[in-house]
C-alpha positions in Angstrom: 21.1 -17.4 30.4 21.5 -19.2 27.0 21.7 -16.8 24.0 21.9 -17.5 20.3 22.7 -15.0 17.6 21.8 -15.7 14.0 23.5 -14.0 11.2 24.2 -14.9 7.5 28.1 -14.6 7.7 30.8 -13.3 10.0 32.9 -11.8 7.3 34.1 -8.1 7.0 31.3 -5.7 7.7 29.8 -3.2 10.3 27.0 -5.5 11.4 29.2 -8.5 11.7 31.7 -6.6 13.9 28.9 -5.3 16.2 27.5 -8.8 16.5 31.0 -10.1 17.4 31.6 -7.4 20.1 28.2 -7.8 21.6 28.3 -11.6 21.6 31.8 -11.6 23.2 30.7 -9.1 26.0 27.6 -11.3 26.7 29.8 -14.5 26.9 31.5 -13.1 29.8 28.3 -13.8 31.9 26.0 -16.0 29.8 26.2 -19.0 27.4 26.5 -17.7 23.8 26.1 -19.2 20.5 26.4 -17.8 17.1 24.4 -19.5 14.3 25.7 -18.7 10.6 25.2 -19.9 7.1 28.5 -20.7 5.9 31.8 -22.5 6.9 33.9 -19.5 6.7 36.2 -18.4 9.7 34.9 -15.3 11.4 36.7 -12.1 10.3 36.7 -10.6 13.7 37.9 -12.3 16.8 35.5 -14.4 18.8 35.9 -15.5 22.2 36.7 -19.3 22.8 33.7 -19.5 25.0 31.4 -18.6 22.2 30.2 -21.7 20.3 30.0 -21.2 16.4 27.4 -23.1 14.6 27.6 -23.5 10.8 24.3 -24.2 8.9 25.7 -25.0 5.4 22.6 -24.5 3.3 22.0 -23.2 -0.1 22.0 -19.5 -1.1 19.6 -16.9 -2.6 17.6 -14.0 -1.9 14.9 -13.8 0.6 12.0 -13.8 -1.9 13.4 -16.8 -3.7 11.8 -19.2 -1.2 13.0 -22.3 -3.0 16.4 -21.6 -2.0 15.7 -20.5 1.4 13.5 -23.4 2.7 16.7 -25.4 3.8 17.6 -22.4 6.0 14.1 -22.0 7.4 13.9 -25.6 8.3 17.3 -25.6 9.8 16.4 -22.7 12.0 13.1 -24.1 12.9 14.7 -27.4 14.3 16.8 -25.3 16.4 14.0 -23.2 17.7 11.9 -26.2 18.4 14.6 -27.7 20.5 14.1 -24.9 23.2 17.8 -24.8 24.0 18.1 -21.0 24.1 16.2 -18.7 26.4 16.4 -15.9 23.7 17.6 -15.7 20.0 19.0 -12.4 18.5 18.8 -12.1 14.7 21.0 -9.7 12.8 20.2 -7.9 9.5 16.8 -7.7 7.8 16.9 -10.9 5.4 18.1 -13.0 8.3 15.2 -11.4 10.6 12.6 -12.5 8.0 14.0 -16.0 7.9 14.0 -16.3 11.7 10.4 -15.0 12.0 9.1 -17.3 9.5 11.1 -20.3 11.1 9.6 -19.4 14.5 5.9 -19.1 13.3 3.6 -21.0 15.8 6.8 -21.6 18.1 7.4 -20.1 21.4 11.1 -19.3 20.9 11.7 -15.7 22.2 13.1 -13.9 19.2 14.7 -10.4 19.0 15.3 -8.9 15.6 18.1 -6.3 14.9 18.0 -3.7 12.2 21.3 -2.5 10.8 20.2 -0.4 7.8 17.7 2.6 7.5 14.3 2.0 6.3 14.1 4.9 3.7 15.8 2.8 0.8 13.5 -0.3 1.4 11.9 -1.6 -1.9 8.1 -2.0 -1.8 8.4 -5.8 -1.4 10.5 -5.6 1.5 8.3 -3.1 3.2 5.4 -5.4 2.7 7.4 -8.4 4.1 8.5 -6.5 7.2 5.0 -5.0 7.8 3.6 -8.4 7.9 6.2 -10.4 9.7 8.1 -8.0 12.1 5.1 -7.8 14.5 5.8 -11.4 15.4 9.1 -10.6 17.1 9.5 -10.3 20.9 11.6 -7.2 20.6 13.4 -5.1 18.0 16.6 -3.0 18.0 17.2 -0.1 15.6 19.9 2.4 15.2 18.0 5.8 14.9 15.2 7.7 16.1 13.9 7.7 12.5 13.8 3.9 12.4 12.2 3.9 15.7 9.3 5.9 14.5 9.1 3.8 11.3 8.7 0.6 13.0 6.0 1.8 15.3 4.0 -1.4 14.5 6.5 -3.5 16.4 6.3 -3.8 20.2 9.5 -3.5 22.4 11.6 -1.3 20.3 14.8 0.0 21.4 17.3 2.4 19.9 20.8 0.6 20.6 23.8 2.4 19.0 26.7 0.3 17.7 29.5 -0.1 20.4 33.0 1.3 19.8 35.2 -1.5 19.0 38.7 -0.6 20.2 40.3 0.5 23.6 39.5 4.0 24.9 43.2 4.9 25.4 42.1 8.6 26.1 45.6 9.9 24.9 47.0 12.5 22.5 47.8 11.3 19.0 50.4 12.5 16.5 48.1 13.8 13.9 48.9 14.0 10.1 47.3 16.1 7.3 45.3 13.0 6.5 41.7 12.3 5.3 40.3 8.9 5.7 37.6 6.9 4.0 36.7 3.7 5.9 34.2 1.4 4.5 33.2 -1.2 1.6 33.9 -0.1 -1.7 30.4 -0.6 -3.1 27.8 2.0 -4.6 25.9 2.3 -1.4 29.0 3.5 0.5 29.4 6.3 -2.0 33.1 6.4 -2.2 32.8 7.7 -5.7 30.9 10.7 -4.3 34.0 11.4 -2.0 36.6 11.0 -4.7 34.6 13.2 -7.0 34.4 15.9 -4.3 38.1 16.0 -4.1 38.4 17.4 -7.5 36.8 20.6 -6.1 38.8 20.7 -2.8 42.1 22.5 -2.1 43.9 19.7 -0.5 47.1 21.5 0.1 49.4 19.2 1.9 46.7 16.8 2.8 46.9 13.2 1.6 44.0 10.6 1.2 43.8 7.0 2.3 40.9 4.7 1.3 40.6 1.8 3.6 38.3 -0.9 2.4 37.7 -3.4 -0.4 34.7 -4.3 -2.6 33.4 -4.6 -6.2 34.3 -1.1 -7.0 38.0 -1.2 -5.8 39.6 -1.6 -9.2 37.2 0.6 -11.0 37.8 3.4 -8.4 41.6 3.0 -8.2 41.9 3.2 -11.9 39.7 6.2 -12.2 41.1 8.3 -9.4 44.9 8.0 -9.9 46.7 10.6 -7.9 49.9 10.7 -5.7 47.8 12.1 -2.8 45.2 9.1 -2.9 46.1 5.7 -1.6 43.9 2.6 -2.0 44.9 0.2 0.9 42.3 -2.6 0.6 41.0 -4.4 3.8 42.9 -3.0 6.7 43.0 -5.3 9.8 44.4 -2.7 12.2 42.4 0.4 11.4 43.2 2.2 14.5 46.6 3.0 13.5 45.0 4.8 10.5 42.6 6.6 12.9 45.5 7.7 15.1 47.1 9.6 12.3 44.0 11.1 10.6 42.6 14.6 11.2 39.5 14.1 9.0 37.3 11.2 8.3 34.6 11.3 5.5 31.5 9.0 5.2 29.8 9.6 2.0 27.2 6.9 2.0 24.2 7.1 -0.1 22.3 5.0 2.6 23.7 4.2 6.1 22.0 2.9 9.1 24.7 4.0 11.7 28.1 4.3 10.5 30.8 2.4 12.6 33.6 4.7 11.3 31.8 7.8 12.5 31.5 6.3 15.9 35.0 5.2 15.9 36.1 8.5 14.9 34.8 10.0 18.2 37.6 8.1 20.1 40.4 9.3 18.1 40.1 13.1 17.9 38.9 13.2 14.2 36.6 15.7 12.5 33.8 14.0 10.8 32.3 15.0 7.5 29.4 13.3 6.0 26.5 13.1 3.6 23.0 13.4 5.1 22.1 9.8 5.6 19.9 8.8 8.5 22.7 7.4 10.3 24.9 10.4 9.9 22.2 12.8 11.0 21.7 10.5 14.2 25.3 10.9 15.1 26.3 14.4 14.0 25.0 17.9 15.0 26.1 19.9 11.9 28.9 22.4 12.7 29.0 21.3 16.4 30.5 17.8 16.4 30.7 17.2 12.5 29.7 18.5 9.2 26.9 17.3 7.1 26.6 18.2 3.3 23.4 19.6 2.2 22.8 16.7 -0.2 24.5 13.8 -1.8 26.5 15.5 -4.6 30.2 15.9 -4.7 29.9 19.7 -4.9 27.9 19.7 -1.7 30.2 17.4 0.1 33.3 19.4 -1.1 31.9 22.6 0.6 32.1 21.0 3.9 35.3 19.2 3.3 37.1 22.3 2.5 35.8 23.8 5.6 37.5 21.1 7.7 40.7 21.4 5.7 41.1 25.0 5.5 39.8 26.0 9.3 42.2 24.3 11.8 40.2 25.8 14.8 36.9 24.4 13.3 38.4 21.1 12.8 39.7 20.9 16.3 36.3 22.0 17.7 34.5 19.3 15.7 36.8 16.7 16.9 36.8 17.6 20.4 33.0 17.8 20.7 32.7 14.3 19.2 35.4 13.0 21.6 33.4 14.5 24.5 30.2 12.6 23.2 32.0 9.1 23.1 30.4 7.8 26.3 27.2 6.7 24.6 29.1 4.4 22.4 31.2 2.6 25.1 30.8 -1.1 25.3 29.5 -1.3 28.8 26.8 1.2 28.2 25.8 -0.6 24.9 26.0 -4.0 26.9 23.4 -2.7 29.5 21.0 -1.7 26.7 21.1 -5.1 25.3 20.4 -6.6 28.6 17.4 -4.2 29.1 16.0 -5.2 25.7 16.6 -9.1 26.4 14.7 -8.7 29.7 11.8 -7.0 27.8 11.7 -9.9 25.3 11.6 -12.4 28.0 8.7 -11.0 30.0 
């Protein structure tokens, strides 16, 4: 089977990593290409058997169609060629471009959502309601999104796969709290850092793994010997192996990769109540979810994990026991099922 993925870029990011992992696994048994809109080298490792196609075109927001026409026409030429059995688009802006490019064509097209619907501006809601029904299948990350996109046929909930090796060993843990993610407003690192003002950290330290537009602002505002800003971390698993607690304080999250990855490293998860976190965490069973998005509410949950070692251990163990649903082979089979639905 010949499969093409389409994404804006393969830089650092959760959806980009998911695409890389899934494409690599599919390439073991199928012919796989990745179409993207820049000339940058992929941040994540891509198998040599995967063909990378760079469509260097002008940039611009989706609704600025003058800047998007070149991308639409370039995609349309590829779709017209009929060289792929199925095309899989990643992320909403690219989904819309692919759907427009495929109008009146017969290219089988799967679109994949990687953010939750609850923060969609009205113009995006309208664009998706008009165009999404033209896809052949849709993957989403949560039950909430599955219900929201009821107007799309062949929907499936497909979780993000775990990115590392399931070593299944005991790790030497430290009193360490991790934040892993882009330092952008949507990821809410400021919520987490402000919550620390109301936490009794004791001998716990904090590591912030990630970069973004808020890096310098946050680093300058939250100066403490207990907090380290590490920037982009290439080998994140070495930090997971040491951490006892991970915090996801996003304002909006489809399905946080860090919360999935934590399951495999015996880490207690504490999160704000995004759709993605609520999909992954059963509060007080395999993680803790704050009542709202305030630092005060998050601090209450974080203090529980810090002060109660037995609770922390229980949360981590229960998360570890649920890790099977995120293993790559299981996710791979879910993708094959969706592809076969689209091809019918």
